[in-house]
C-alpha angles and dihedrals in degrees: 000000000000126000126221109315122244139178132216122178115203137186120233093194126235101281123064112255094346105084106039111118124215095251094050091047091051089051090055095045096047099044125106092224133007124210113198131202103174139161102242137022088239093059091050089052087052092053090047089063088062097052138024097219109050115153116197116227092195095092088066088070117085132162110262093016113120111251092221087062089048094050092048093054091048092051089047092053093052097044094048085064094044091053087050089064098257129137104243129199123192111199114198130177117252115357113347091220100046117087088338116113100177095068094050093046093045095047090048094049093046092051091048088057092049101258127134108253127172142164130226114204123234138191105281132203084258092061091048091048094056090051099043095045097037095237124156107198089203095060099075101344134262131238119203124196135162103245099235092045088050088057097042096052135043101251121183109242123202108202092195091068131056116275117208121188116192125209093013090163090075096037112156097015109145095170096068085213104094131082093205141020126208143232100291090058092048088051089060091047089053091049088057093046092046088068088071110017132051116244090245093049108128117248135176129225107210134195120171118231112252098185126051089233092059131079122219119257111250103166114173119201141142114281091246092062091063089090092069100031126120104257130178134177088269095054116113121195113220118190117188121214117295098197136022124267111276115227117234096222095181093052092045089051092054091047091049089052090056092045093046090236139105121275094232091063094070116106120250088217090079 
């Protein structure tokens, strides 16, 4: 007989066997059933070594099928077990709360129905990006947008900070059905980026390594070459600053007045 159902969504990190935290591992091992949405079949096999009942969520994906429908089916599959009184663990690659709708929706619905539902963080592609590209987001700032959302809405871009566009391989997709968009869509993205960056500005295409034997993708090219670049769902576009930070002299003067010092003594590192 099952006890009260519960749900925990955990992150397995990006790299096989290297990024799983002790709390996430314990959640997998102690669950009654584990649902897995992972980046590689090898990672799924690895999770299966920790638990006897691991059910893959990957078969719900299909080319041409709306992702909203896919996500709904995944949520329903997990909550059916929670309602049946089972301790359910959802294991998602990377961080379960970063570019992953299913954990957020499932946890919200479970809580609405009175079940205990929590999330355990994991190492995300963003964490790997900072390490692999040697970027400190605190140095000059870092803006993150999903590529299609960046195209659909007028976002304010600061060219003195890093700009990171996620899921650039499907930039401009309104159907939420495709796994890639083509050259005409990239041309529109370049038109938008051209408002703030020169065509020859250096960019990096990044993909985190998911296996210890692999190296991360860190391909550098001029912005204009993005239109013919090899892009996938995992590809992230990283655009470094195109201009230096601009001092706010009026604000610096006001701060200096509070400090009893001169505005020019403030460090440009802040």
